C-alpha positions as CSV (number, residue, x, y, z in Angstrom):
1,M,84.1,105.2,119.4
2,G,87.6,106.2,120.4
3,F,89.7,104.7,122.1
4,G,91.9,106.5,124.9
5,F,95.8,106.3,125.0
6,A,98.5,107.0,127.5
7,M,101.7,108.8,126.7
8,K,104.2,107.0,127.5
9,H,107.3,107.6,125.2
10,S,109.3,110.4,123.3
11,F,109.1,110.1,119.7
12,A,110.9,113.2,117.0
13,P,108.3,114.6,114.9
14,A,107.0,112.2,112.0
15,A,108.4,114.2,109.2
16,A,111.4,114.2,111.1
17,L,111.5,110.0,111.3
18,L,110.6,109.7,107.7
19,L,113.7,111.8,107.1
20,A,115.9,109.8,109.3
21,A,114.5,106.3,107.9
22,A,115.4,107.1,103.9
23,G,118.9,108.0,105.0
24,A,118.0,112.2,105.1
25,A,117.0,112.0,101.9
26,P,117.2,115.8,100.4
27,A,113.2,117.2,99.5
28,A,114.1,116.6,96.1
29,D,113.7,112.9,96.0
30,W,110.3,110.6,96.0
31,P,111.3,107.7,97.8
32,Q,108.2,106.4,98.2
33,F,104.1,106.0,97.3
34,R,102.9,109.7,97.8
35,G,106.5,111.6,98.0
36,P,108.8,112.1,101.2
37,D,106.0,112.6,103.8
38,R,103.4,110.4,101.8
39,D,100.9,113.1,101.3
40,G,101.0,113.9,98.0
41,V,102.7,117.1,98.5
42,Y,106.3,118.4,96.8
43,P,108.1,119.6,99.4
44,G,110.2,123.3,98.4
45,R,108.9,124.4,95.3
46,A,106.0,127.5,95.6
47,T,104.7,126.7,92.1
48,L,104.9,124.9,88.7
49,P,105.0,126.4,85.2
50,D,102.5,126.7,82.8
51,F,103.4,123.5,80.2
52,P,104.7,124.3,76.8
53,A,102.1,124.6,74.0
54,D,103.0,120.5,73.0
55,G,103.3,119.7,76.8
56,P,106.3,119.3,79.0
57,P,109.0,118.0,76.7
58,V,109.6,113.9,76.9
59,V,113.2,112.8,78.3
60,W,112.4,109.3,77.7
61,E,110.4,106.9,77.9
62,R,110.4,102.9,77.8
63,P,108.8,100.1,77.8
64,V,107.4,97.8,81.5
65,G,105.9,94.4,82.4
66,A,102.5,94.1,84.1
67,G,101.6,96.1,87.4
68,F,99.6,99.2,89.1
69,S,103.5,99.9,90.9
70,G,104.4,103.4,91.2
71,P,107.9,104.1,90.2
72,A,110.0,105.5,93.6
73,A,112.6,108.2,92.3
74,A,115.9,108.9,94.6
75,R,119.9,109.7,94.3
76,G,119.5,110.1,90.9
77,R,117.8,106.7,90.2
78,V,114.4,106.0,89.0
79,I,113.0,102.5,91.2
80,L,110.7,100.4,88.8
81,F,108.6,97.1,90.4
82,H,106.7,95.9,87.5
83,R,105.9,91.8,85.9
84,L,108.2,90.6,83.5
85,G,107.1,86.9,82.6
86,G,107.0,84.6,85.6
87,N,109.0,87.0,87.6
88,E,108.0,90.2,89.9
89,V,111.6,92.7,88.9
90,V,113.2,95.9,91.2
91,E,114.9,98.1,88.2
92,S,117.3,100.5,88.8
93,I,116.6,103.6,86.2
94,A,119.1,106.3,85.4
95,A,116.5,108.9,85.8
96,G,118.4,111.3,83.3
97,G,118.6,109.0,81.0
98,G,116.5,105.8,81.5
99,E,119.3,103.3,81.4
100,T,119.0,100.5,83.2
101,V,121.9,100.2,86.4
102,W,120.7,97.2,87.5
103,K,117.9,94.2,88.0
104,S,116.6,91.8,90.5
105,A,114.1,89.4,89.9
106,D,112.0,86.9,92.0
107,A,109.9,84.5,90.8
108,T,105.7,84.6,91.6
109,T,102.5,82.6,90.3
110,Y,100.3,85.4,90.7
111,R,97.0,85.0,89.2
112,D,93.9,87.7,89.6
113,D,91.2,86.1,89.9
114,F,89.0,89.0,88.4
115,G,91.2,89.4,85.2
116,F,92.9,92.5,85.9
117,D,96.4,93.3,85.9
118,E,98.8,90.6,87.5
119,G,101.7,92.5,88.5
120,P,102.7,94.1,91.8
121,R,100.8,96.8,93.0
122,A,102.9,98.7,95.8
123,T,105.3,101.3,95.5
124,P,108.8,100.6,96.4
125,V,110.2,102.4,99.4
126,V,113.3,103.9,99.3
127,A,114.6,104.4,103.1
128,G,119.1,104.4,103.4
129,G,121.0,102.2,101.6
130,Q,117.8,99.8,101.1
131,I,114.5,99.4,98.6
132,Y,111.5,97.5,100.3
133,T,109.2,96.0,97.8
134,F,105.5,94.2,98.7
135,G,104.7,91.5,95.4
136,A,101.1,91.3,94.7
137,Q,101.3,87.4,96.2
138,G,102.7,88.8,100.0
139,V,106.9,88.8,99.5
140,L,108.3,91.1,101.1
141,R,112.0,91.9,99.6
142,C,114.8,94.0,101.1
143,L,117.3,94.8,98.4
144,E,120.5,96.8,98.5
145,F,120.2,100.4,96.8
146,A,123.3,99.7,95.0
147,T,123.6,96.9,93.6
148,G,120.3,94.9,93.9
149,R,121.2,92.3,96.4
150,T,118.2,90.9,98.3
151,V,119.7,91.7,102.5
152,W,116.1,89.4,102.9
153,S,113.1,88.4,102.0
154,L,109.4,87.1,104.0
155,D,106.4,85.6,102.3
156,T,104.1,87.4,104.7
157,H,101.1,85.0,103.1
158,R,102.6,82.4,104.4
159,E,104.3,82.7,107.5
160,F,101.3,84.3,109.1
161,G,98.6,82.6,107.5
162,V,97.0,84.9,104.8
163,R,94.1,84.5,102.6
164,K,94.1,85.6,98.8
165,G,92.0,89.1,98.8
166,F,90.4,90.4,95.9
167,F,93.2,91.6,94.1
168,G,96.4,90.5,95.5
169,A,99.0,92.6,98.2
170,A,98.9,96.3,97.7
171,S,99.6,98.5,100.9
172,T,102.8,99.6,101.0
173,P,104.8,99.1,103.9
174,L,106.1,102.1,106.1
175,V,109.5,102.9,107.0
176,L,110.3,104.3,110.1
177,G,113.2,104.3,111.8
178,S,114.7,100.9,112.2
179,R,111.5,99.0,111.6
180,L,109.0,98.2,108.6
181,F,105.3,98.0,109.4
182,A,102.7,96.7,107.2
183,N,99.2,95.5,106.8
184,V,99.4,91.6,105.9
185,G,96.2,90.8,106.9
186,G,97.2,87.3,108.8
187,S,95.2,85.6,111.0
188,G,96.0,84.6,114.5
189,G,96.5,88.7,115.6
190,A,98.7,89.4,112.4
191,G,96.8,91.8,110.1
192,I,99.2,94.3,111.5
193,V,102.8,93.8,111.8
194,A,106.1,95.7,112.3
195,L,109.9,94.0,111.0
196,D,113.4,94.8,112.0
197,K,114.1,96.7,108.5
198,D,117.9,95.6,108.3
199,T,117.1,91.4,109.3
200,G,113.2,91.1,108.3
201,R,112.5,89.6,111.7
202,L,109.1,90.1,112.9
203,L,109.3,92.6,116.3
204,W,105.6,92.6,116.9
205,K,102.2,91.6,115.2
206,A,98.8,93.6,116.3
207,T,95.1,93.4,115.4
208,D,92.7,90.7,113.7
209,H,92.1,93.5,110.9
210,E,92.5,92.2,106.9
211,A,94.7,93.9,104.5
212,S,93.7,96.7,102.8
213,Y,95.0,98.4,99.8
214,S,95.5,102.0,101.8
215,S,99.3,102.6,103.0
216,P,99.5,103.5,106.4
217,V,101.5,107.4,107.2
218,A,102.6,108.4,110.2
219,A,101.7,111.2,112.4
220,E,102.5,113.0,115.3
221,F,99.4,113.0,118.0
222,E,99.8,115.5,120.9
223,G,103.5,115.2,121.2
224,E,103.0,111.4,120.3
225,T,104.4,109.8,117.1
226,L,101.9,106.7,116.1
227,V,102.1,104.3,113.1
228,V,98.2,105.1,111.0
229,F,96.5,102.6,109.3
230,F,93.2,102.4,107.4
231,T,92.6,98.5,107.0
232,R,90.0,96.7,105.8
233,E,88.6,97.0,108.7
234,G,88.5,101.0,109.9
235,L,91.3,103.2,111.3
236,A,93.9,101.7,113.9
237,A,96.8,104.2,115.1
238,L,99.9,102.1,116.6
239,D,102.7,102.9,118.9
240,P,105.4,102.3,116.4
241,S,107.9,100.7,119.5
242,S,105.3,98.1,120.9
243,G,102.5,97.7,118.7
244,E,99.8,98.9,121.3
245,V,97.0,100.2,119.5
246,R,96.0,103.8,120.5
247,F,92.6,104.2,119.4
248,E,91.2,102.0,116.3
249,R,87.6,103.2,114.8
250,R,85.7,101.0,112.4
251,W,85.1,102.7,109.3
252,R,84.0,100.0,106.3
253,S,81.2,99.3,103.8
254,R,78.3,96.6,104.6
255,S,79.4,95.0,101.5
256,R,82.0,92.1,100.9
257,A,82.2,93.4,98.3
258,S,84.1,96.6,98.6
259,V,87.4,98.0,99.8
260,N,89.3,100.6,101.6
261,A,92.7,102.0,99.7
262,A,92.6,105.7,99.5
263,T,95.3,106.8,102.2
264,P,94.0,108.3,105.4
265,I,95.8,112.5,105.7
266,V,96.4,113.9,109.1
267,S,96.7,116.8,109.8
268,G,97.3,118.8,112.6
269,G,95.4,116.2,115.2
270,T,92.6,115.4,112.6
271,I,92.3,112.2,110.7
272,F,90.8,111.5,107.7
273,L,89.1,108.7,105.7
274,S,87.4,107.7,102.5
275,A,86.7,105.1,101.1
276,S,83.7,104.1,98.1
277,Y,81.0,101.2,98.0
278,G,78.6,103.2,100.1
279,T,80.7,104.3,103.5
280,G,81.3,107.5,102.6
281,A,84.1,109.6,104.3
282,V,84.6,110.5,108.3
283,A,86.9,113.6,109.6
284,L,88.4,112.4,113.2
285,R,89.7,115.1,115.8
286,V,92.4,113.1,118.7
287,R,91.9,115.4,121.4
288,G,92.9,114.2,125.1
289,G,94.0,110.2,123.9
290,A,90.4,109.8,122.5
291,L,88.7,110.3,119.1
292,E,85.6,112.9,118.4
293,D,83.7,113.2,115.3
294,L,83.8,115.8,113.5
295,W,82.0,115.3,110.7
296,S,80.8,112.5,107.8
297,G,79.0,111.4,105.1
298,G,78.5,110.1,101.9
299,D,78.0,113.1,100.0
300,S,81.3,115.2,99.9
301,L,84.9,113.2,99.2
302,N,84.8,109.3,98.7
303,N,87.6,108.5,97.8
304,H,87.6,104.8,95.7
305,Y,91.2,104.3,96.1
306,A,93.0,107.4,95.1
307,A,93.6,109.7,98.6
308,G,93.2,113.8,97.7
309,V,96.1,116.1,99.2
310,L,95.0,119.1,101.3
311,A,96.2,122.7,100.9
312,G,95.2,125.5,103.3
313,G,92.4,123.5,105.2
314,V,90.9,122.6,102.3
315,L,91.3,119.2,100.4
316,Y,91.3,118.3,97.0
317,G,90.8,115.1,95.6
318,F,88.0,112.3,93.4
319,H,84.3,111.7,94.8
320,G,82.7,108.7,93.4
321,R,83.3,105.4,92.0
322,Q,85.7,104.9,89.3
323,E,83.8,103.0,86.5
324,Y,80.8,105.6,87.6
325,G,82.3,108.4,86.1
326,Q,84.3,110.3,89.0
327,S,84.5,114.4,90.1
328,F,86.9,116.2,91.2
329,R,86.4,118.5,94.3
330,A,87.6,120.8,96.7
331,V,85.8,119.7,100.1
332,E,86.7,121.9,103.6
333,L,88.6,119.5,105.9
334,A,86.9,120.9,108.9
335,S,83.2,120.9,107.5
336,G,83.1,118.3,105.0
337,K,81.5,121.8,102.5
338,V,82.1,121.2,99.2
339,L,83.3,124.3,98.0
340,W,83.0,123.1,94.2
341,S,83.2,119.9,92.2
342,A,84.2,119.7,88.5
343,D,81.4,116.9,87.4
344,Q,81.9,113.6,85.2
345,Y,85.7,114.7,85.2
346,G,86.9,111.1,84.9
347,A,89.2,108.8,87.7
348,G,93.2,109.6,88.3
349,T,95.9,110.3,90.6
350,V,97.0,113.9,92.7
351,T,100.1,115.3,93.1
352,R,100.1,119.3,95.5
353,V,103.4,121.5,94.4
354,G,103.2,124.8,96.0
355,D,99.7,126.2,94.5
356,R,99.3,124.1,92.0
357,L,97.8,120.4,91.5
358,L,99.2,117.9,89.0
359,V,96.3,115.5,88.2
360,L,97.3,112.7,85.7
361,R,94.2,111.2,84.6
362,E,93.2,108.0,84.3
363,S,93.3,109.1,80.4
364,G,96.5,110.0,80.3
365,E,96.2,113.2,80.3
366,L,98.5,115.4,82.8
367,D,96.4,118.5,84.2
368,L,97.7,121.3,86.0
369,L,95.1,122.8,88.3
370,A,95.6,126.0,90.8
371,V,95.2,125.3,93.8
372,S,92.0,127.6,94.5
373,P,89.3,127.1,97.0
374,E,86.9,129.4,94.8
375,A,86.8,127.5,91.8
376,F,88.3,124.7,89.5
377,R,90.4,126.3,87.4
378,S,92.3,124.0,84.7
379,V,95.6,125.7,84.0
380,S,97.8,123.7,80.8
381,R,96.7,120.1,79.9
382,A,99.0,117.8,77.7
383,Q,98.0,114.1,77.1
384,I,101.2,112.0,78.0
385,L,99.9,108.5,78.0
386,P,97.5,106.0,76.4
387,A,94.1,105.6,78.7
388,E,94.0,103.2,81.9
389,T,97.0,104.9,83.5
390,R,96.8,103.9,87.1
391,A,99.6,104.1,88.7
392,Y,101.0,106.8,91.4
393,P,103.5,109.1,89.4
394,A,106.7,110.0,90.8
395,L,108.6,114.0,91.2
396,A,112.1,114.6,91.8
397,D,114.6,117.3,90.8
398,G,112.0,118.8,88.4
399,L,111.2,115.6,86.5
400,F,108.2,113.8,86.6
401,F,108.1,110.1,86.1
402,A,104.5,107.9,85.1
403,R,103.3,104.9,83.7
404,D,100.5,103.3,82.3
405,K,100.3,99.3,81.3
406,N,103.4,99.5,78.4
407,T,104.9,102.2,79.0
408,L,107.4,104.4,81.6
409,V,107.6,108.1,80.2
410,C,110.2,110.8,82.4
411,L,109.1,114.4,81.7
412,R,110.6,117.4,82.4
413,L,108.2,120.3,84.3
414,W,111.0,122.4,84.7
415,K,114.5,122.7,85.6
416,E,117.0,123.1,88.2
């Protein structure tokens, strides 16, 4: 059901605030999870060239530690968050040559109950002159971008009474203006918290929602910017200043052994949520301060963990459970109509650059697709990594950064 909200505050558009939070970072940077606006879109470029016959040229590659955390790329650096032995390590790497500029380590004892990877999951966030990381054990850290010096650190699991989840803390925090927002899943009304980004001081806490593996976004609704979370319970959109919940919608599986992981997609007042485990997808429109259902169902675009991208009112993304062999689909956002489906395509992540899609499959294959609502069209393919490539990639200044369990690779897709 929808919850009404009053328009009390005036905020700049969400994209402008995100840019300001990143210190007016150039559009060529990829400073956080899913890019500058967290929508999986690389701005300012109309298309991508086809791959050469032997694939995009490798600029450099290097070994990495454990983790599903994707790289961030900003100001000529790649920021890598990985586990080496008993430490979660933040590493600043020269984007053009692959050399380490600095490292900063924080001890961890995290153990995965299912025997999966024991490294960090959340992607680093570069904002202003600082880097923010969220470790698998729930430790939030703020580091100086230039030196790696720790500015502040907060153990959210201890501070807010968080119970260990299935796969550790994985939701990448959101920095907006002077605040950092995180779905920590704490007790006593600390499901979502806002912190001062420069000091780590608690500003407000809200909801009793458990943590999900989905990362929040900022979006504008009827003239007001809100922070939008897809928690374990479902949708929660909050006033970033006060933490007041403006509207929410329960959207989760009946199964306890389930997760919400895909990032919400917001466009023109429409919110798209999607999950697997029998949950399905829903498109909601905000109108007059309330939520209206456009459509919902389990047969259109059920994202297990990777969110899709939007182009011309069409969603392009993965449908189905990762372990059962996903399809890659084009789905009309307004109606949920499936326009085409490439079945048994396998799992992966998708990034849009103008009229083309970069799909990094779990098989380690990079597939260049045309943005086409008419049919699935693969333009170029190249094997860039071994199998079990799950982390989200980054793209900056024509360089594509991707990692698997053992290797971080830098490819040149075009010359600026």
